[in-house]
N, C-alpha and C positions, 0 to 999 in steps of 0.2 A: 051503739052498744048499750045493752040494757043490764043494770046491775040486779043481781039476785044471789041469795045464799044457796049454796049446794053442799051436799054431804061430802066430807073429805074422803069417805070410803068409796064414794062413787068415782071421784077423780082418781083415786088409787087403783080401782078396778079397771078403769079405762087405760091407765098408764100401763098396768100389768098386761093387758090384752095386746097393747102396742108392742111391748117387749116380747111377747110371745110370737107375734108375727115377724118381728126382726130376727128372732132366734131361728125360725124356719128359713128365713131368707139367708141367714149366715150359712146354714147347711148347703143351700143351693149355691151360694157364692163360693164356698170352699171347693165344691165340685168343679165350678167354672174356673176358678183360679189354677186348680191342678191341671185343667185341660187347656186353657187359652192364655194363662198368665194373669197377674193382678191388673195390669193397666188395661188390657182389652176387656176384661170382665167388668171393670169399673166404668170404662168409657162408653161401651155400648149399652150397658145398663142405664147409665145416666141419660143417654139420648132418649131411650124409651120413657124414662122418668119424666123428662121435660114434657112430652106429650100428655102423659097422665096428669101431671101437675097443672098444666094449662086447662085441662078439662075440669079439674077440682076447683081451680080459681074461678073459672067461668060460671060453674054451677053455684059457687058461693056468692056470686054477685056482690063482691066486697068493694068494688070501685078501685080507683088508682092508689097505689101506696104513697104514703108520706115520705118526705126526705129522710126522716129519722128511721122509718122502717126499711128503706132502701140501704141506709148504712148498716143496719143490723143484718139485713139479708146477706150483704157482701162479707161482713165479718163472720157470720156463722157459716156461710158457704165455704170460705177459705179455710176455716178451722176443721170443718167436717170432711172436706176433701183430703187433707193430709191425714186426718185421724183414720178415715176409712182405708186409704192406701196402706198405712202402717198395719192396721188391724187385720186386713184380709191377707196381706203378705204374710204376717206372722201366723195367722190361722191355718194356712196351708202347710205349716211346718210344726204346728203344736196340736195335740188332741183338743177337741171342742171344749170338753169340761175344764181341762187345765187352762185353756185360753180364757174362758169366761171367768174362772176363778181369779186370774191375774188382773182382770179388769175391774175387780171390785174395789181397788183403791179409789176409783173415780167417784162413787157416791160419798165416800168419806171426805175426799177433797171438795166435792161440791158443797157439802154442808158448810165447811169452813169458808169457801169462796162466797157462798150466798150470804153468810153472816157479815162478811166483810164488805162485799161489793153492793149487796142489796138491802142490808140492814134487817134481814129476816131473823126472827127468833128461833133458835134451836132449842126446843123443849126437851125435858129429861127423857120423855118416852122415846122420841125419835133418836136422840143421841144414844140411849141404851140399845135401842133396836139396831142401830148401825154398827155399834161395837160388837153386839152379840152376832150379828150376821157376818162381820169380819172374822169373829172367832170361828164360825162355821167354815169359812174359806180356809183358815189355817188348819182345821182338821183335815180338809180335803188335800191340801198340799202336803201335809205330813204323810197321809195314806199313799199318795202318789209317789212320794220319795222312797217309800218302802217297797214299792212294787217294781216290776220289771219292765223295761222299755217304755217308761212314760216320762222321761226326762225332757223330751222335746228338743228342739233346736235352740241354741243359745241366742242367736240372732233373732229368731222368731219370738222368743220370750221378751228380748229387749224392745223389739217393734211393738209388741202388744202393751208393754208397760208404758211406753211413750204415747201410744194411742190413748191409753186410759187417762193420762194427764190431760190430753187435749179433750177428751170426752167430758172430764170434769168441767173444763171452761165452756164446752158446748152446752151443758145442762143449765149453767147460769145464764148464758146468752139466750137459751130457749125461753127461760122464764120472762125476761125482758121483752123479747121478740113477740111472745104470745099475747102480751098486752098491747102491742102496737100494730098487729096484723092478724088477719084471719087465717084459719088452718090451711085453707086452699091456696092463699097467697104465699104463705110460708113454704108450703110443699112445692109450688112452682118455682119460686126464686132459689130455694136451696138446690133443687135439681139443676136449675139453669146455671147457677154459679159454678157448680161442680162440673157440668158439661163444658163450659167455656174454659175453665182452667185446665181441664184434661185435654181439650182440643189443642191447646198450644203445643203439645207434644205429639199430636196425631201424625204429622208428616213422617215422623221417624219411628214411632211405635205402633201405630194402629195397623191391624190386619183384620180382614173380614172373617168373622167366625163361620164355622161350618154350619149347615142346616140344623143339626141336632141341638147345637148350642143356643140357637135363637129362641127355642121354646123355653129353655131354662132362664134366659136373659129376660124374657117377658114375665115369667113367673116371679123372678127376683124383683123386677121393677114394680109389679103390682103389690107384692108383699111390702116392699119398702115405702111405697106411696101410702098404702093403707096404714101402715104403722106411723108414719109421720103425721097423718091426719089425726089419728087417736092421740098420740103424744102431744101434738100442738093444742088440742082441745083440753087434755088433762092439765098441761102446764098453764093454761089460761084460767084454770079454776082451782089451783092449789099451789101451796108453798113448795119451792124447789127442794128444800131440806126434807120435807115430808115425802114428796113424790120420788126422791132420789132412792129411797129405800126399796121401791118397786123394781129397781134394776136387779136386785138379788133373785128374783124369780126366774131370771134368765138361766141361772145355773141348772135348775130342774129341767128346763127345755133343752139345754145343751147336752146334759148327761143322757137324756132319752134319745135325742137325735144322733148324738155321737155313736151310741150303741147301735141304734136301728139302721143308720145309713152308712157308717164307716167301720162298724164292728169294734168300736172302742169300748172296752170293758168298764162296767161301773162297780167299783169294789164296795165293801162294807163301809170303809172310811168315807167314800164319796157319799153314800146314802145317809150316813150320820151327819156329815157336814150339811148336806141339803136340807135334812130335817131341821137342823138348828136355824138355817137361813130362812126357811119358810115360816117357822115359829116366830122369828124375829120380825118378819114382814107383817104377819098377822097382828102381832103385838102393836106394831106401829100404826097399822090401819085402823086400830080401835081408838086412836087419838080424837079427842072431841073439841079441844079448844080452837083448832083452826077454823072449823066450820062455825063456831060461835063468835069468833072475833073478826072474821073476814067476810066482806061482801065483795065478790069477784064480778067483774063485768064480763058478760058473755061476748065471745069474739065472733059473733055472727050478725 
């Protein structure tokens, strides 16, 4: 691992690109969950992910994982498995834009968890940007409450909120994990742990998908693997609190995909909230002191 200084804006841009790929994957997974159920969509996609992750790990030539890295892989794999099941189950019952808005409690929680667990400094610019972005989410929620047929399923909302809490924990673990393992190794073990946990219920819940669903499963697996690689690299080169603000860009992706794929309308309130969120993220990306004060070890 070679230490070198990198621009915080570069790490932010890579993280935002990873979030974008995850957002496209969310749209594909929502289609799959509606067609074959949350368990089968998650289980069969995870099996494809294991193969893609193994290839990424081999190409990365990172060697054998340390005992510490394995513990982190198991911990994050368990957290993300439950997180994903809750999120995709809720996503099938709630419009994409509303679902993503609800998850924005995660970056706020991640800021606090990173400060407590990792001792990371939460600067004024990042704290202000997070609060401003959360304000944008409130604007969206108010607008949706004034519209028709946008309330969503109560259980779906509860599942997404629970998933958001787990996602905040996942963000903090990702920061520690990225310093202990390469992106390829992280991708493989996260997929492997998820596949093993889901396989425990396979004798009772697994059913073979129809031919058309396999193409979507492969696309979803490729998108999630590429996203994990980008996010693992980004979190190896930037502070959790800073990169957590990149999560807010997912609302823009969700609003566009929800409208284009599922016919979910984007109101003026939604656009106003999205504008606030994007402005807050750009404000956070201008932060300079992270790059000046931190020398991050490259995970390759």
